[in-house]
FIKOLZA-1660 file (N, C-alpha, C; in steps of 0.1 Angstrom, whole numbers, plus 5000, padded with zeros to 4 digits):
% residues 118
   i   px   py   pz ch aa at
   1 5008 4988 5000  A  X  N
   1 5000 5000 5000  A  X CA
   1 5009 5013 5000  A  X  C
   2 5004 5023 4994  A  X  N
   2 5011 5036 4994  A  X CA
   2 5007 5045 5005  A  X  C
   3 5000 5040 5015  A  X  N
   3 4996 5048 5026  A  X CA
   3 5008 5052 5034  A  X  C
   4 5009 5065 5038  A  X  N
   4 5020 5070 5046  A  X CA
   4 5015 5077 5059  A  X  C
   5 5002 5080 5060  A  X  N
   5 4997 5087 5072  A  X CA
   5 4984 5080 5076  A  X  C
   6 4984 5075 5089  A  X  N
   6 4972 5069 5094  A  X CA
   6 4970 5076 5108  A  X  C
   7 4958 5081 5110  A  X  N
   7 4954 5086 5123  A  X CA
   7 4940 5082 5126  A  X  C
   8 4938 5073 5136  A  X  N
   8 4925 5068 5139  A  X CA
   8 4923 5070 5155  A  X  C
   9 4929 5080 5160  A  X  N
   9 4929 5082 5174  A  X CA
   9 4916 5088 5179  A  X  C
  10 4914 5086 5192  A  X  N
  10 4902 5092 5200  A  X CA
  10 4889 5087 5194  A  X  C
  11 4888 5074 5192  A  X  N
  11 4876 5068 5188  A  X CA
  11 4872 5058 5198  A  X  C
  12 4864 5048 5195  A  X  N
  12 4860 5037 5204  A  X CA
  12 4864 5024 5198  A  X  C
  13 4876 5024 5192  A  X  N
  13 4881 5012 5185  A  X CA
  13 4886 5002 5196  A  X  C
  14 4883 4989 5193  A  X  N
  14 4887 4978 5202  A  X CA
  14 4894 4968 5193  A  X  C
  15 4900 4958 5200  A  X  N
  15 4907 4947 5193  A  X CA
  15 4922 4949 5194  A  X  C
  16 4929 4942 5186  A  X  N
  16 4944 4942 5186  A  X CA
  16 4949 4948 5173  A  X  C
  17 4962 4952 5173  A  X  N
  17 4968 4956 5161  A  X CA
  17 4972 4943 5153  A  X  C
  18 4969 4943 5140  A  X  N
  18 4972 4931 5132  A  X CA
  18 4987 4930 5129  A  X  C
  19 4993 4919 5127  A  X  N
  19 5007 4917 5123  A  X CA
  19 5009 4922 5109  A  X  C
  20 4998 4922 5101  A  X  N
  20 4999 4927 5087  A  X CA
  20 5002 4942 5086  A  X  C
  21 5002 4949 5098  A  X  N
  21 5006 4963 5098  A  X CA
  21 5020 4964 5093  A  X  C
  22 5028 4954 5094  A  X  N
  22 5042 4955 5089  A  X CA
  22 5043 4956 5074  A  X  C
  23 5032 4953 5067  A  X  N
  23 5033 4954 5053  A  X CA
  23 5031 4968 5047  A  X  C
  24 5028 4977 5056  A  X  N
  24 5026 4991 5052  A  X CA
  24 5040 4999 5053  A  X  C
  25 5049 4994 5044  A  X  N
  25 5063 4998 5045  A  X CA
  25 5065 5013 5043  A  X  C
  26 5056 5020 5037  A  X  N
  26 5058 5035 5034  A  X CA
  26 5052 5043 5045  A  X  C
  27 5046 5037 5055  A  X  N
  27 5040 5044 5066  A  X CA
  27 5050 5052 5074  A  X  C
  28 5047 5066 5075  A  X  N
  28 5056 5075 5083  A  X CA
  28 5049 5079 5096  A  X  C
  29 5036 5081 5096  A  X  N
  29 5028 5086 5107  A  X CA
  29 5017 5076 5111  A  X  C
  30 5018 5071 5123  A  X  N
  30 5008 5061 5128  A  X CA
  30 5003 5065 5142  A  X  C
  31 4990 5070 5142  A  X  N
  31 4984 5075 5155  A  X CA
  31 4972 5067 5158  A  X  C
  32 4972 5060 5169  A  X  N
  32 4960 5052 5173  A  X CA
  32 4957 5055 5188  A  X  C
  33 4961 5067 5192  A  X  N
  33 4959 5070 5206  A  X CA
  33 4945 5072 5210  A  X  C
  34 4942 5070 5223  A  X  N
  34 4928 5072 5228  A  X CA
  34 4917 5063 5224  A  X  C
  35 4921 5050 5222  A  X  N
  35 4911 5040 5219  A  X CA
  35 4910 5030 5230  A  X  C
  36 4905 5019 5227  A  X  N
  36 4904 5008 5237  A  X CA
  36 4911 4995 5231  A  X  C
  37 4922 4998 5224  A  X  N
  37 4930 4987 5218  A  X CA
  37 4937 4979 5228  A  X  C
  38 4939 4966 5226  A  X  N
  38 4945 4957 5236  A  X CA
  38 4955 4948 5229  A  X  C
  39 4960 4939 5237  A  X  N
  39 4970 4930 5232  A  X CA
  39 4984 4935 5232  A  X  C
  40 4993 4929 5225  A  X  N
  40 5007 4933 5225  A  X CA
  40 5010 4942 5212  A  X  C
  41 5020 4949 5213  A  X  N
  41 5025 4957 5201  A  X CA
  41 5032 4947 5192  A  X  C
  42 5028 4945 5180  A  X  N
  42 5034 4935 5171  A  X CA
  42 5048 4938 5168  A  X  C
  43 5056 4927 5168  A  X  N
  43 5070 4929 5164  A  X CA
  43 5072 4933 5149  A  X  C
  44 5062 4931 5141  A  X  N
  44 5062 4935 5127  A  X CA
  44 5063 4950 5125  A  X  C
  45 5062 4957 5136  A  X  N
  45 5064 4972 5135  A  X CA
  45 5078 4975 5131  A  X  C
  46 5087 4966 5133  A  X  N
  46 5101 4967 5128  A  X CA
  46 5102 4968 5113  A  X  C
  47 5092 4963 5106  A  X  N
  47 5092 4963 5091  A  X CA
  47 5088 4977 5086  A  X  C
  48 5084 4986 5094  A  X  N
  48 5080 4999 5090  A  X CA
  48 5092 5008 5090  A  X  C
  49 5100 5006 5080  A  X  N
  49 5113 5013 5079  A  X CA
  49 5112 5028 5077  A  X  C
  50 5100 5033 5072  A  X  N
  50 5098 5047 5070  A  X CA
  50 5092 5054 5082  A  X  C
  51 5089 5047 5092  A  X  N
  51 5081 5052 5104  A  X CA
  51 5089 5063 5111  A  X  C
  52 5083 5075 5113  A  X  N
  52 5089 5086 5120  A  X CA
  52 5081 5090 5133  A  X  C
  53 5068 5089 5132  A  X  N
  53 5060 5094 5143  A  X CA
  53 5050 5083 5146  A  X  C
  54 5049 5078 5159  A  X  N
  54 5040 5068 5163  A  X CA
  54 5034 5071 5177  A  X  C
  55 5021 5069 5178  A  X  N
  55 5014 5072 5191  A  X CA
  55 5005 5061 5194  A  X  C
  56 5008 5053 5204  A  X  N
  56 5000 5042 5209  A  X CA
  56 4994 5045 5223  A  X  C
  57 4994 5058 5227  A  X  N
  57 4991 5061 5240  A  X CA
  57 4976 5060 5243  A  X  C
  58 4973 5058 5256  A  X  N
  58 4960 5058 5262  A  X CA
  58 4951 5047 5256  A  X  C
  59 4957 5035 5256  A  X  N
  59 4950 5023 5252  A  X CA
  59 4951 5012 5263  A  X  C
  60 4950 5000 5259  A  X  N
  60 4952 4989 5269  A  X CA
  60 4962 4979 5265  A  X  C
  61 4973 4984 5258  A  X  N
  61 4983 4975 5254  A  X CA
  61 4991 4968 5266  A  X  C
  62 4994 4956 5264  A  X  N
  62 5001 4948 5275  A  X CA
  62 5014 4942 5269  A  X  C
  63 5022 4936 5278  A  X  N
  63 5034 4929 5274  A  X CA
  63 5045 4939 5273  A  X  C
  64 5056 4934 5267  A  X  N
  64 5068 4942 5265  A  X CA
  64 5068 4950 5252  A  X  C
  65 5076 4960 5252  A  X  N
  65 5078 4968 5239  A  X CA
  65 5087 4960 5230  A  X  C
  66 5083 4957 5218  A  X  N
  66 5092 4949 5210  A  X CA
  66 5104 4958 5205  A  X  C
  67 5116 4952 5206  A  X  N
  67 5128 4959 5202  A  X CA
  67 5127 4963 5187  A  X  C
  68 5120 4955 5180  A  X  N
  68 5118 4958 5165  A  X CA
  68 5112 4971 5162  A  X  C
  69 5104 4977 5171  A  X  N
  69 5099 4990 5169  A  X CA
  69 5110 5000 5167  A  X  C
  70 5121 4998 5174  A  X  N
  70 5132 5008 5173  A  X CA
  70 5142 5005 5163  A  X  C
  71 5139 4996 5154  A  X  N
  71 5148 4993 5143  A  X CA
  71 5147 5003 5131  A  X  C
  72 5136 5011 5132  A  X  N
  72 5135 5022 5122  A  X CA
  72 5143 5034 5127  A  X  C
  73 5155 5036 5122  A  X  N
  73 5164 5046 5127  A  X CA
  73 5159 5060 5125  A  X  C
  74 5148 5062 5118  A  X  N
  74 5143 5076 5115  A  X CA
  74 5133 5080 5126  A  X  C
  75 5130 5072 5136  A  X  N
  75 5120 5076 5146  A  X CA
  75 5123 5089 5152  A  X  C
  76 5113 5098 5153  A  X  N
  76 5114 5111 5159  A  X CA
  76 5106 5112 5171  A  X  C
  77 5094 5106 5170  A  X  N
  77 5084 5108 5181  A  X CA
  77 5078 5094 5184  A  X  C
  78 5078 5090 5197  A  X  N
  78 5072 5077 5201  A  X CA
  78 5065 5080 5214  A  X  C
  79 5052 5077 5214  A  X  N
  79 5044 5079 5226  A  X CA
  79 5037 5066 5229  A  X  C
  80 5041 5059 5240  A  X  N
  80 5035 5046 5244  A  X CA
  80 5029 5048 5258  A  X  C
  81 5027 5060 5262  A  X  N
  81 5022 5062 5276  A  X CA
  81 5008 5057 5278  A  X  C
  82 5005 5056 5291  A  X  N
  82 4991 5053 5295  A  X CA
  82 4986 5039 5289  A  X  C
  83 4994 5029 5291  A  X  N
  83 4990 5016 5287  A  X CA
  83 4993 5007 5299  A  X  C
  84 4995 4994 5297  A  X  N
  84 4998 4985 5308  A  X CA
  84 5010 4977 5304  A  X  C
  85 5020 4983 5297  A  X  N
  85 5032 4977 5292  A  X CA
  85 5041 4974 5304  A  X  C
  86 5049 4963 5302  A  X  N
  86 5058 4958 5313  A  X CA
  86 5072 4955 5308  A  X  C
  87 5080 4951 5317  A  X  N
  87 5094 4947 5313  A  X CA
  87 5103 4959 5313  A  X  C
  88 5114 4958 5306  A  X  N
  88 5124 4968 5305  A  X CA
  88 5123 4974 5290  A  X  C
  89 5128 4986 5289  A  X  N
  89 5128 4992 5275  A  X CA
  89 5140 4986 5268  A  X  C
  90 5138 4983 5255  A  X  N
  90 5150 4977 5247  A  X CA
  90 5161 4987 5247  A  X  C
  91 5173 4982 5247  A  X  N
  91 5185 4991 5246  A  X CA
  91 5186 4999 5233  A  X  C
  92 5179 4994 5223  A  X  N
  92 5179 5001 5210  A  X CA
  92 5173 5015 5211  A  X  C
  93 5166 5018 5221  A  X  N
  93 5160 5031 5223  A  X CA
  93 5171 5042 5223  A  X  C
  94 5182 5039 5230  A  X  N
  94 5193 5049 5232  A  X CA
  94 5201 5051 5219  A  X  C
  95 5199 5042 5209  A  X  N
  95 5206 5043 5197  A  X CA
  95 5200 5052 5186  A  X  C
  96 5188 5057 5189  A  X  N
  96 5181 5065 5180  A  X CA
  96 5185 5080 5180  A  X  C
  97 5193 5083 5170  A  X  N
  97 5199 5097 5170  A  X CA
  97 5189 5108 5167  A  X  C
  98 5178 5105 5160  A  X  N
  98 5168 5115 5156  A  X CA
  98 5157 5117 5166  A  X  C
  99 5156 5108 5176  A  X  N
  99 5145 5108 5185  A  X CA
  99 5145 5122 5193  A  X  C
 100 5133 5129 5192  A  X  N
 100 5132 5141 5200  A  X CA
 100 5122 5140 5211  A  X  C
 101 5112 5131 5210  A  X  N
 101 5102 5129 5220  A  X CA
 101 5099 5115 5222  A  X  C
 102 5101 5110 5234  A  X  N
 102 5098 5096 5238  A  X CA
 102 5091 5096 5251  A  X  C
 103 5078 5093 5251  A  X  N
 103 5070 5093 5263  A  X CA
 103 5066 5079 5266  A  X  C
 104 5071 5073 5277  A  X  N
 104 5067 5060 5281  A  X CA
 104 5061 5060 5295  A  X  C
 105 5056 5071 5299  A  X  N
 105 5050 5073 5312  A  X CA
 105 5037 5065 5314  A  X  C
 106 5034 5063 5327  A  X  N
 106 5022 5056 5331  A  X CA
 106 5020 5042 5325  A  X  C
 107 5031 5034 5327  A  X  N
 107 5031 5020 5324  A  X CA
 107 5036 5013 5336  A  X  C
 108 5041 5001 5334  A  X  N
 108 5046 4993 5345  A  X CA
 108 5060 4988 5342  A  X  C
 109 5069 4997 5337  A  X  N
 109 5082 4993 5333  A  X CA
 109 5091 4992 5345  A  X  C
 110 5101 4984 5344  A  X  N
 110 5111 4982 5354  A  X CA
 110 5125 4983 5348  A  X  C
 111 5135 4983 5356  A  X  N
 111 5149 4984 5351  A  X CA
 111 5155 4997 5354  A  X  C
 112 5167 4999 5349  A  X  N
 112 5175 5011 5351  A  X CA
 112 5172 5022 5340  A  X  C
 113 5171 5034 5344  A  X  N
 113 5169 5045 5335  A  X CA
 113 5182 5049 5328  A  X  C
 114 5194 5045 5333  A  X  N
 114 5207 5048 5327  A  X CA
 114 5208 5043 5313  A  X  C
 115 5202 5031 5311  A  X  N
 115 5203 5025 5297  A  X CA
 115 5196 5033 5287  A  X  C
 116 5186 5040 5291  A  X  N
 116 5177 5048 5282  A  X CA
 116 5183 5061 5279  A  X  C
 117 5191 5067 5288  A  X  N
 117 5195 5081 5286  A  X CA
 117 5209 5082 5281  A  X  C
 118 5216 5071 5280  A  X  N
 118 5230 5072 5275  A  X CA
 118 5232 5066 5261  A  X  C
% end
């Protein structure tokens, strides 16, 4: 698909994100904030090599954040706040040179903050 901008935030959407999302390789902007989406964030997000801005905030996502999400070196904005995500943040987060905003507040993360800031 040639789709590069998807915003479906602040609706009453339910369900999970499909793994087929990874087939949208031209996607640069993906906003699904403020819904009632659940399940895990699919590792296929790593196939979105054009992704720059992503907002999964204020949903019901669970599990760990897949390291594959941060394989897109062009990420500028990531908001995964206000979910029920757990575990530690992948070390790949600290390798993103273009990242200007990263909000992972109001989840259930553990581990050291040093790995994220250095």
